[in-house]
N, CA, C, O and CB atoms as a CASP TS submission, in Angstrom:
PFRMAT TS
TARGET T0000
AUTHOR 0000-0000-0000
METHOD Language model
MODEL 1
PARENT N/A
ATOM      1  N   MET     1      92.512  99.875 108.390  1.00  0.00           N
ATOM      2  CA  MET     1      93.617  99.050 107.955  1.00  0.00           C
ATOM      3  C   MET     1      94.368 100.166 106.748  1.00  0.00           C
ATOM      4  O   MET     1      93.740 101.093 106.236  1.00  0.00           O
ATOM      5  CB  MET     1      92.974  97.390 107.281  1.00  0.00           C
ATOM      6  N   PRO     2      95.609  99.893 106.487  1.00  0.00           N
ATOM      7  CA  PRO     2      96.389 100.695 105.918  1.00  0.00           C
ATOM      8  C   PRO     2      95.966 100.728 104.511  1.00  0.00           C
ATOM      9  O   PRO     2      95.520  99.718 103.967  1.00  0.00           O
ATOM     10  CB  PRO     2      97.707 100.354 106.142  1.00  0.00           C
ATOM     11  N   ARG     3      96.091 101.856 103.900  1.00  0.00           N
ATOM     12  CA  ARG     3      96.036 101.649 102.297  1.00  0.00           C
ATOM     13  C   ARG     3      97.104 102.453 102.075  1.00  0.00           C
ATOM     14  O   ARG     3      97.615 103.200 102.909  1.00  0.00           O
ATOM     15  CB  ARG     3      94.651 102.102 101.405  1.00  0.00           C
ATOM     16  N   PRO     4      97.599 102.229 100.423  1.00  0.00           N
ATOM     17  CA  PRO     4      98.563 102.951  99.610  1.00  0.00           C
ATOM     18  C   PRO     4      98.193 103.996  99.060  1.00  0.00           C
ATOM     19  O   PRO     4      97.097 104.063  98.505  1.00  0.00           O
ATOM     20  CB  PRO     4      99.047 102.313  98.703  1.00  0.00           C
ATOM     21  N   ILE     5      98.954 104.906  99.106  1.00  0.00           N
ATOM     22  CA  ILE     5      99.246 106.252  98.315  1.00  0.00           C
ATOM     23  C   ILE     5     100.187 106.458  97.734  1.00  0.00           C
ATOM     24  O   ILE     5     101.294 106.199  98.206  1.00  0.00           O
ATOM     25  CB  ILE     5      99.264 107.240  98.884  1.00  0.00           C
ATOM     26  N   ILE     6      99.967 107.139  96.192  1.00  0.00           N
ATOM     27  CA  ILE     6     101.120 107.174  95.289  1.00  0.00           C
ATOM     28  C   ILE     6     101.265 108.544  95.397  1.00  0.00           C
ATOM     29  O   ILE     6     100.377 109.388  95.521  1.00  0.00           O
ATOM     30  CB  ILE     6     100.974 106.602  93.799  1.00  0.00           C
ATOM     31  N   ASP     7     102.941 108.750  95.315  1.00  0.00           N
ATOM     32  CA  ASP     7     103.366 109.884  95.151  1.00  0.00           C
ATOM     33  C   ASP     7     103.384 110.537  93.564  1.00  0.00           C
ATOM     34  O   ASP     7     104.457 110.412  92.972  1.00  0.00           O
ATOM     35  CB  ASP     7     104.583 109.783  95.766  1.00  0.00           C
ATOM     36  N   VAL     8     102.321 111.194  92.870  1.00  0.00           N
ATOM     37  CA  VAL     8     102.403 111.157  91.787  1.00  0.00           C
ATOM     38  C   VAL     8     103.275 112.079  90.999  1.00  0.00           C
ATOM     39  O   VAL     8     103.300 112.232  89.778  1.00  0.00           O
ATOM     40  CB  VAL     8     101.379 111.149  91.534  1.00  0.00           C
ATOM     41  N   GLU     9     104.051 112.719  92.011  1.00  0.00           N
ATOM     42  CA  GLU     9     105.365 113.494  91.433  1.00  0.00           C
ATOM     43  C   GLU     9     106.612 112.468  91.440  1.00  0.00           C
ATOM     44  O   GLU     9     107.644 112.901  90.927  1.00  0.00           O
ATOM     45  CB  GLU     9     105.780 114.915  92.451  1.00  0.00           C
ATOM     46  N   GLU    10     106.635 111.146  91.965  1.00  0.00           N
ATOM     47  CA  GLU    10     107.699 110.689  92.090  1.00  0.00           C
ATOM     48  C   GLU    10     107.442 109.465  91.174  1.00  0.00           C
ATOM     49  O   GLU    10     108.447 108.869  90.786  1.00  0.00           O
ATOM     50  CB  GLU    10     108.109 110.541  93.483  1.00  0.00           C
ATOM     51  N   CYS    11     106.212 109.007  90.773  1.00  0.00           N
ATOM     52  CA  CYS    11     106.054 107.745  89.906  1.00  0.00           C
ATOM     53  C   CYS    11     106.316 107.757  88.613  1.00  0.00           C
ATOM     54  O   CYS    11     105.729 108.542  87.867  1.00  0.00           O
ATOM     55  CB  CYS    11     104.865 107.271  89.922  1.00  0.00           C
ATOM     56  N   THR    12     107.030 107.083  88.269  1.00  0.00           N
ATOM     57  CA  THR    12     107.468 106.721  86.713  1.00  0.00           C
ATOM     58  C   THR    12     106.746 106.385  86.025  1.00  0.00           C
ATOM     59  O   THR    12     106.811 106.746  84.850  1.00  0.00           O
ATOM     60  CB  THR    12     108.267 105.868  86.440  1.00  0.00           C
ATOM     61  N   GLY    13     105.497 105.334  86.594  1.00  0.00           N
ATOM     62  CA  GLY    13     104.748 104.592  85.918  1.00  0.00           C
ATOM     63  C   GLY    13     105.346 103.330  85.185  1.00  0.00           C
ATOM     64  O   GLY    13     104.901 102.934  84.107  1.00  0.00           O
ATOM     65  N   CYS    14     106.485 102.677  85.915  1.00  0.00           N
ATOM     66  CA  CYS    14     107.263 101.518  85.406  1.00  0.00           C
ATOM     67  C   CYS    14     106.595 100.485  85.404  1.00  0.00           C
ATOM     68  O   CYS    14     106.729  99.667  84.495  1.00  0.00           O
ATOM     69  CB  CYS    14     108.371 101.220  86.036  1.00  0.00           C
ATOM     70  N   GLY    15     105.651 100.283  86.516  1.00  0.00           N
ATOM     71  CA  GLY    15     104.851  99.231  86.824  1.00  0.00           C
ATOM     72  C   GLY    15     105.169  97.908  87.172  1.00  0.00           C
ATOM     73  O   GLY    15     104.580  96.875  86.855  1.00  0.00           O
ATOM     74  N   ILE    16     106.488  98.113  88.081  1.00  0.00           N
ATOM     75  CA  ILE    16     106.876  97.465  88.969  1.00  0.00           C
ATOM     76  C   ILE    16     106.098  97.033  90.158  1.00  0.00           C
ATOM     77  O   ILE    16     105.992  95.827  90.380  1.00  0.00           O
ATOM     78  CB  ILE    16     107.743  98.003  89.222  1.00  0.00           C
ATOM     79  N   CYS    17     105.464  98.031  91.054  1.00  0.00           N
ATOM     80  CA  CYS    17     104.174  97.608  91.638  1.00  0.00           C
ATOM     81  C   CYS    17     103.492  97.114  91.282  1.00  0.00           C
ATOM     82  O   CYS    17     103.131  96.171  91.986  1.00  0.00           O
ATOM     83  CB  CYS    17     103.554  98.134  91.958  1.00  0.00           C
ATOM     84  N   THR    18     102.777  97.310  89.972  1.00  0.00           N
ATOM     85  CA  THR    18     101.458  96.313  89.932  1.00  0.00           C
ATOM     86  C   THR    18     101.884  94.983  89.481  1.00  0.00           C
ATOM     87  O   THR    18     100.978  94.173  89.292  1.00  0.00           O
ATOM     88  CB  THR    18     100.248  96.821  88.885  1.00  0.00           C
ATOM     89  N   ASP    19     103.325  94.533  89.232  1.00  0.00           N
ATOM     90  CA  ASP    19     103.571  93.260  88.870  1.00  0.00           C
ATOM     91  C   ASP    19     104.072  92.554  90.067  1.00  0.00           C
ATOM     92  O   ASP    19     104.489  91.397  90.005  1.00  0.00           O
ATOM     93  CB  ASP    19     104.477  93.196  87.747  1.00  0.00           C
ATOM     94  N   THR    20     104.031  93.262  91.180  1.00  0.00           N
ATOM     95  CA  THR    20     104.659  92.838  92.694  1.00  0.00           C
ATOM     96  C   THR    20     103.465  92.721  93.668  1.00  0.00           C
ATOM     97  O   THR    20     103.624  92.124  94.733  1.00  0.00           O
ATOM     98  CB  THR    20     105.798  94.071  93.365  1.00  0.00           C
ATOM     99  N   CYS    21     102.309  93.252  93.350  1.00  0.00           N
ATOM    100  CA  CYS    21     101.446  93.263  94.069  1.00  0.00           C
ATOM    101  C   CYS    21     100.417  92.025  93.916  1.00  0.00           C
ATOM    102  O   CYS    21      99.805  91.914  92.854  1.00  0.00           O
ATOM    103  CB  CYS    21     100.994  94.447  93.933  1.00  0.00           C
ATOM    104  N   PRO    22     100.187  90.948  95.123  1.00  0.00           N
ATOM    105  CA  PRO    22      99.600  89.828  94.895  1.00  0.00           C
ATOM    106  C   PRO    22      98.087  89.972  94.743  1.00  0.00           C
ATOM    107  O   PRO    22      97.455  88.968  94.411  1.00  0.00           O
ATOM    108  CB  PRO    22      99.966  88.965  95.884  1.00  0.00           C
ATOM    109  N   ASN    23      97.516  90.999  94.930  1.00  0.00           N
ATOM    110  CA  ASN    23      96.258  91.089  94.978  1.00  0.00           C
ATOM    111  C   ASN    23      95.469  91.784  93.957  1.00  0.00           C
ATOM    112  O   ASN    23      94.244  91.899  93.945  1.00  0.00           O
ATOM    113  CB  ASN    23      96.043  91.534  96.025  1.00  0.00           C
ATOM    114  N   ASP    24      96.375  92.268  93.034  1.00  0.00           N
ATOM    115  CA  ASP    24      96.200  93.196  92.013  1.00  0.00           C
ATOM    116  C   ASP    24      95.309  94.917  92.549  1.00  0.00           C
ATOM    117  O   ASP    24      94.307  95.432  92.054  1.00  0.00           O
ATOM    118  CB  ASP    24      95.269  92.209  90.836  1.00  0.00           C
ATOM    119  N   VAL    25      96.002  95.304  93.467  1.00  0.00           N
ATOM    120  CA  VAL    25      95.531  96.547  93.818  1.00  0.00           C
ATOM    121  C   VAL    25      95.874  97.748  92.962  1.00  0.00           C
ATOM    122  O   VAL    25      95.082  98.669  92.761  1.00  0.00           O
ATOM    123  CB  VAL    25      95.945  96.768  95.058  1.00  0.00           C
ATOM    124  N   LEU    26      97.054  97.687  92.490  1.00  0.00           N
ATOM    125  CA  LEU    26      97.417  98.762  91.758  1.00  0.00           C
ATOM    126  C   LEU    26      97.502  98.365  90.263  1.00  0.00           C
ATOM    127  O   LEU    26      97.817  97.265  89.809  1.00  0.00           O
ATOM    128  CB  LEU    26      98.683  99.306  92.288  1.00  0.00           C
ATOM    129  N   ASP    27      97.104  99.653  89.492  1.00  0.00           N
ATOM    130  CA  ASP    27      97.214  99.298  87.886  1.00  0.00           C
ATOM    131  C   ASP    27      98.126 100.720  87.492  1.00  0.00           C
ATOM    132  O   ASP    27      98.475 101.605  88.274  1.00  0.00           O
ATOM    133  CB  ASP    27      95.370  99.155  86.908  1.00  0.00           C
ATOM    134  N   ILE    28      98.363 100.635  86.145  1.00  0.00           N
ATOM    135  CA  ILE    28      99.004 102.085  85.610  1.00  0.00           C
ATOM    136  C   ILE    28      97.625 102.564  84.823  1.00  0.00           C
ATOM    137  O   ILE    28      96.770 101.950  84.184  1.00  0.00           O
ATOM    138  CB  ILE    28     100.631 101.924  84.388  1.00  0.00           C
ATOM    139  N   VAL    29      97.813 103.907  85.164  1.00  0.00           N
ATOM    140  CA  VAL    29      96.712 104.529  84.504  1.00  0.00           C
ATOM    141  C   VAL    29      97.184 105.558  83.937  1.00  0.00           C
ATOM    142  O   VAL    29      97.864 106.165  84.765  1.00  0.00           O
ATOM    143  CB  VAL    29      95.641 104.871  85.268  1.00  0.00           C
ATOM    144  N   GLN    30      97.175 106.177  82.753  1.00  0.00           N
ATOM    145  CA  GLN    30      97.543 107.439  82.333  1.00  0.00           C
ATOM    146  C   GLN    30      99.123 107.589  82.851  1.00  0.00           C
ATOM    147  O   GLN    30      99.514 108.686  83.249  1.00  0.00           O
ATOM    148  CB  GLN    30      96.480 108.573  82.942  1.00  0.00           C
ATOM    149  N   ASP    31     100.130 106.278  82.824  1.00  0.00           N
ATOM    150  CA  ASP    31     101.345 106.369  83.046  1.00  0.00           C
ATOM    151  C   ASP    31     101.762 106.857  84.595  1.00  0.00           C
ATOM    152  O   ASP    31     102.747 107.498  84.962  1.00  0.00           O
ATOM    153  CB  ASP    31     101.790 107.199  82.011  1.00  0.00           C
ATOM    154  N   ILE    32     100.675 106.330  85.341  1.00  0.00           N
ATOM    155  CA  ILE    32     101.233 106.610  86.927  1.00  0.00           C
ATOM    156  C   ILE    32     100.559 105.692  87.658  1.00  0.00           C
ATOM    157  O   ILE    32      99.356 105.633  87.405  1.00  0.00           O
ATOM    158  CB  ILE    32     100.947 108.127  87.622  1.00  0.00           C
ATOM    159  N   ALA    33     101.054 104.812  88.653  1.00  0.00           N
ATOM    160  CA  ALA    33     100.498 103.778  89.374  1.00  0.00           C
ATOM    161  C   ALA    33      99.195 104.569  90.034  1.00  0.00           C
ATOM    162  O   ALA    33      99.110 105.749  90.374  1.00  0.00           O
ATOM    163  CB  ALA    33     101.617 103.098  90.469  1.00  0.00           C
ATOM    164  N   THR    34      98.294 103.595  90.089  1.00  0.00           N
ATOM    165  CA  THR    34      97.056 104.381  90.635  1.00  0.00           C
ATOM    166  C   THR    34      96.418 103.025  91.508  1.00  0.00           C
ATOM    167  O   THR    34      96.730 101.877  91.191  1.00  0.00           O
ATOM    168  CB  THR    34      95.866 105.134  89.203  1.00  0.00           C
ATOM    169  N   VAL    35      95.790 103.230  92.273  1.00  0.00           N
ATOM    170  CA  VAL    35      94.812 102.570  93.238  1.00  0.00           C
ATOM    171  C   VAL    35      93.828 102.137  92.617  1.00  0.00           C
ATOM    172  O   VAL    35      92.982 102.982  92.323  1.00  0.00           O
ATOM    173  CB  VAL    35      94.306 103.336  94.255  1.00  0.00           C
ATOM    174  N   ILE    36      93.589 100.762  92.216  1.00  0.00           N
ATOM    175  CA  ILE    36      92.224 100.398  91.564  1.00  0.00           C
ATOM    176  C   ILE    36      91.292  99.534  92.471  1.00  0.00           C
ATOM    177  O   ILE    36      90.101  99.329  92.237  1.00  0.00           O
ATOM    178  CB  ILE    36      92.474  99.581  90.213  1.00  0.00           C
ATOM    179  N   ASN    37      91.945  99.088  93.464  1.00  0.00           N
ATOM    180  CA  ASN    37      90.999  98.161  94.342  1.00  0.00           C
ATOM    181  C   ASN    37      91.470  98.085  95.712  1.00  0.00           C
ATOM    182  O   ASN    37      91.993  97.133  96.292  1.00  0.00           O
ATOM    183  CB  ASN    37      90.908  96.680  93.802  1.00  0.00           C
ATOM    184  N   GLU    38      91.222  99.136  96.091  1.00  0.00           N
ATOM    185  CA  GLU    38      91.572  99.034  97.371  1.00  0.00           C
ATOM    186  C   GLU    38      90.972  98.416  98.681  1.00  0.00           C
ATOM    187  O   GLU    38      91.422  98.519  99.822  1.00  0.00           O
ATOM    188  CB  GLU    38      91.712 100.026  97.552  1.00  0.00           C
ATOM    189  N   ASP    39      90.027  97.854  98.323  1.00  0.00           N
ATOM    190  CA  ASP    39      89.808  96.964  99.437  1.00  0.00           C
ATOM    191  C   ASP    39      90.130  95.406  99.431  1.00  0.00           C
ATOM    192  O   ASP    39      89.624  94.535 100.138  1.00  0.00           O
ATOM    193  CB  ASP    39      88.495  97.092  99.708  1.00  0.00           C
ATOM    194  N   SER    40      91.026  95.293  98.528  1.00  0.00           N
ATOM    195  CA  SER    40      91.967  93.870  98.408  1.00  0.00           C
ATOM    196  C   SER    40      93.192  94.106  98.764  1.00  0.00           C
ATOM    197  O   SER    40      94.013  93.241  98.460  1.00  0.00           O
ATOM    198  CB  SER    40      92.118  93.216  97.001  1.00  0.00           C
ATOM    199  N   CYS    41      93.629  95.213  99.434  1.00  0.00           N
ATOM    200  CA  CYS    41      95.177  95.910 100.012  1.00  0.00           C
ATOM    201  C   CYS    41      95.106  94.798 101.281  1.00  0.00           C
ATOM    202  O   CYS    41      94.118  94.819 102.015  1.00  0.00           O
ATOM    203  CB  CYS    41      95.206  98.076 100.629  1.00  0.00           C
ATOM    204  N   THR    42      95.988  94.011 101.466  1.00  0.00           N
ATOM    205  CA  THR    42      96.518  93.455 102.632  1.00  0.00           C
ATOM    206  C   THR    42      97.506  94.311 103.287  1.00  0.00           C
ATOM    207  O   THR    42      97.507  93.993 104.477  1.00  0.00           O
ATOM    208  CB  THR    42      97.079  92.207 102.355  1.00  0.00           C
ATOM    209  N   ALA    43      98.190  95.072 103.110  1.00  0.00           N
ATOM    210  CA  ALA    43      98.935  96.073 103.700  1.00  0.00           C
ATOM    211  C   ALA    43     100.388  94.916 103.818  1.00  0.00           C
ATOM    212  O   ALA    43     101.102  94.946 104.820  1.00  0.00           O
ATOM    213  CB  ALA    43      98.106  96.818 105.321  1.00  0.00           C
ATOM    214  N   CYS    44     100.594  94.192 102.950  1.00  0.00           N
ATOM    215  CA  CYS    44     101.929  93.580 102.841  1.00  0.00           C
ATOM    216  C   CYS    44     102.971  94.362 102.680  1.00  0.00           C
ATOM    217  O   CYS    44     104.052  94.239 103.256  1.00  0.00           O
ATOM    218  CB  CYS    44     102.016  92.750 101.886  1.00  0.00           C
ATOM    219  N   GLY    45     102.654  95.228 101.851  1.00  0.00           N
ATOM    220  CA  GLY    45     104.138  95.831 101.911  1.00  0.00           C
ATOM    221  C   GLY    45     104.937  96.101 100.430  1.00  0.00           C
ATOM    222  O   GLY    45     105.551  97.097 100.045  1.00  0.00           O
ATOM    223  N   ASP    46     104.666  94.768  99.748  1.00  0.00           N
ATOM    224  CA  ASP    46     105.511  94.486  98.599  1.00  0.00           C
ATOM    225  C   ASP    46     105.648  95.704  97.446  1.00  0.00           C
ATOM    226  O   ASP    46     106.734  95.829  96.880  1.00  0.00           O
ATOM    227  CB  ASP    46     104.912  93.192  97.947  1.00  0.00           C
ATOM    228  N   CYS    47     104.632  96.522  97.136  1.00  0.00           N
ATOM    229  CA  CYS    47     104.598  97.800  96.430  1.00  0.00           C
ATOM    230  C   CYS    47     105.417  98.619  97.001  1.00  0.00           C
ATOM    231  O   CYS    47     106.143  99.186  96.183  1.00  0.00           O
ATOM    232  CB  CYS    47     103.373  98.409  96.347  1.00  0.00           C
ATOM    233  N   MET    48     105.594  98.912  98.093  1.00  0.00           N
ATOM    234  CA  MET    48     106.658  99.821  98.643  1.00  0.00           C
ATOM    235  C   MET    48     107.681  99.507  98.729  1.00  0.00           C
ATOM    236  O   MET    48     108.585 100.325  98.556  1.00  0.00           O
ATOM    237  CB  MET    48     106.562 100.231  99.646  1.00  0.00           C
ATOM    238  N   GLU    49     107.943  98.167  99.037  1.00  0.00           N
ATOM    239  CA  GLU    49     109.680  98.013  99.040  1.00  0.00           C
ATOM    240  C   GLU    49     110.170  97.505  97.828  1.00  0.00           C
ATOM    241  O   GLU    49     111.301  97.022  97.762  1.00  0.00           O
ATOM    242  CB  GLU    49     110.293  96.973 100.167  1.00  0.00           C
ATOM    243  N   GLU    50     109.312  97.582  96.732  1.00  0.00           N
ATOM    244  CA  GLU    50     109.829  97.025  95.278  1.00  0.00           C
ATOM    245  C   GLU    50     109.859  98.430  94.432  1.00  0.00           C
ATOM    246  O   GLU    50     110.665  98.509  93.505  1.00  0.00           O
ATOM    247  CB  GLU    50     108.643  95.719  94.477  1.00  0.00           C
ATOM    248  N   CYS    51     109.026  99.509  94.718  1.00  0.00           N
ATOM    249  CA  CYS    51     109.397 100.927  94.237  1.00  0.00           C
ATOM    250  C   CYS    51     110.295 101.629  93.992  1.00  0.00           C
ATOM    251  O   CYS    51     110.495 102.571  94.759  1.00  0.00           O
ATOM    252  CB  CYS    51     109.127 101.552  94.685  1.00  0.00           C
ATOM    253  N   PRO    52     111.196 101.428  92.803  1.00  0.00           N
ATOM    254  CA  PRO    52     112.209 102.010  92.677  1.00  0.00           C
ATOM    255  C   PRO    52     112.360 103.331  92.813  1.00  0.00           C
ATOM    256  O   PRO    52     113.478 103.840  92.900  1.00  0.00           O
ATOM    257  CB  PRO    52     112.560 101.717  91.803  1.00  0.00           C
ATOM    258  N   MET    53     110.965 104.194  92.852  1.00  0.00           N
ATOM    259  CA  MET    53     111.436 105.705  93.212  1.00  0.00           C
ATOM    260  C   MET    53     110.585 106.033  94.716  1.00  0.00           C
ATOM    261  O   MET    53     110.203 107.128  95.127  1.00  0.00           O
ATOM    262  CB  MET    53     110.908 106.978  91.764  1.00  0.00           C
ATOM    263  N   ALA    54     110.456 104.811  95.299  1.00  0.00           N
ATOM    264  CA  ALA    54     109.987 105.169  96.766  1.00  0.00           C
ATOM    265  C   ALA    54     108.573 106.056  96.700  1.00  0.00           C
ATOM    266  O   ALA    54     108.221 106.786  97.626  1.00  0.00           O
ATOM    267  CB  ALA    54     111.256 106.119  97.584  1.00  0.00           C
ATOM    268  N   ALA    55     107.794 105.876  95.426  1.00  0.00           N
ATOM    269  CA  ALA    55     106.789 106.631  95.273  1.00  0.00           C
ATOM    270  C   ALA    55     105.030 106.203  96.145  1.00  0.00           C
ATOM    271  O   ALA    55     103.942 106.778  96.103  1.00  0.00           O
ATOM    272  CB  ALA    55     106.824 106.624  93.690  1.00  0.00           C
ATOM    273  N   ILE    56     105.441 105.128  96.754  1.00  0.00           N
ATOM    274  CA  ILE    56     104.292 104.654  97.200  1.00  0.00           C
ATOM    275  C   ILE    56     104.494 104.615  98.961  1.00  0.00           C
ATOM    276  O   ILE    56     105.508 104.114  99.447  1.00  0.00           O
ATOM    277  CB  ILE    56     104.006 103.174  96.420  1.00  0.00           C
ATOM    278  N   ILE    57     103.579 105.109  99.677  1.00  0.00           N
ATOM    279  CA  ILE    57     103.620 105.074 101.268  1.00  0.00           C
ATOM    280  C   ILE    57     102.087 104.437 101.434  1.00  0.00           C
ATOM    281  O   ILE    57     101.209 104.393 100.572  1.00  0.00           O
ATOM    282  CB  ILE    57     103.885 106.825 102.128  1.00  0.00           C
ATOM    283  N   GLU    58     102.029 103.882 103.030  1.00  0.00           N
ATOM    284  CA  GLU    58     100.565 103.541 103.362  1.00  0.00           C
ATOM    285  C   GLU    58     100.272 104.495 104.384  1.00  0.00           C
ATOM    286  O   GLU    58     101.146 105.018 105.075  1.00  0.00           O
ATOM    287  CB  GLU    58     100.280 102.017 103.870  1.00  0.00           C
ATOM    288  N   ILE    59      99.096 104.717 104.482  1.00  0.00           N
ATOM    289  CA  ILE    59      98.422 105.589 105.557  1.00  0.00           C
ATOM    290  C   ILE    59      97.475 104.531 106.238  1.00  0.00           C
ATOM    291  O   ILE    59      96.937 103.513 105.804  1.00  0.00           O
ATOM    292  CB  ILE    59      97.543 106.983 104.903  1.00  0.00           C
ATOM    293  N   GLU    60      97.473 105.136 107.437  1.00  0.00           N
ATOM    294  CA  GLU    60      96.446 104.313 108.305  1.00  0.00           C
ATOM    295  C   GLU    60      95.027 104.895 108.551  1.00  0.00           C
ATOM    296  O   GLU    60      94.908 105.907 109.241  1.00  0.00           O
ATOM    297  CB  GLU    60      97.043 104.102 109.694  1.00  0.00           C
ATOM    298  N   GLU    61      94.061 104.343 108.060  1.00  0.00           N
ATOM    299  CA  GLU    61      92.524 104.745 108.136  1.00  0.00           C
ATOM    300  C   GLU    61      91.710 103.838 108.981  1.00  0.00           C
ATOM    301  O   GLU    61      91.893 102.632 108.813  1.00  0.00           O
ATOM    302  CB  GLU    61      91.853 104.742 106.719  1.00  0.00           C
ATOM    303  N   ASP    62      90.986 104.158 109.717  1.00  0.00           N
ATOM    304  CA  ASP    62      89.820 103.641 110.308  1.00  0.00           C
ATOM    305  C   ASP    62      88.776 102.703 109.518  1.00  0.00           C
ATOM    306  O   ASP    62      87.771 102.280 110.090  1.00  0.00           O
ATOM    307  CB  ASP    62      89.162 104.749 110.748  1.00  0.00           C
TER
END
């Protein structure tokens, strides 16, 4: 199942991804988007599509 990875160099902590995620997978922690509930991620891609900084990618894990 894919999981989101945050590029901390690019993330501005705007919160758009946390507002967009339908499963509360992400939260802003110390001004950076952070995966807090990885098991709830359905790999919908909404967070990646909405991130204005393109700071989120998904990687495939077994």
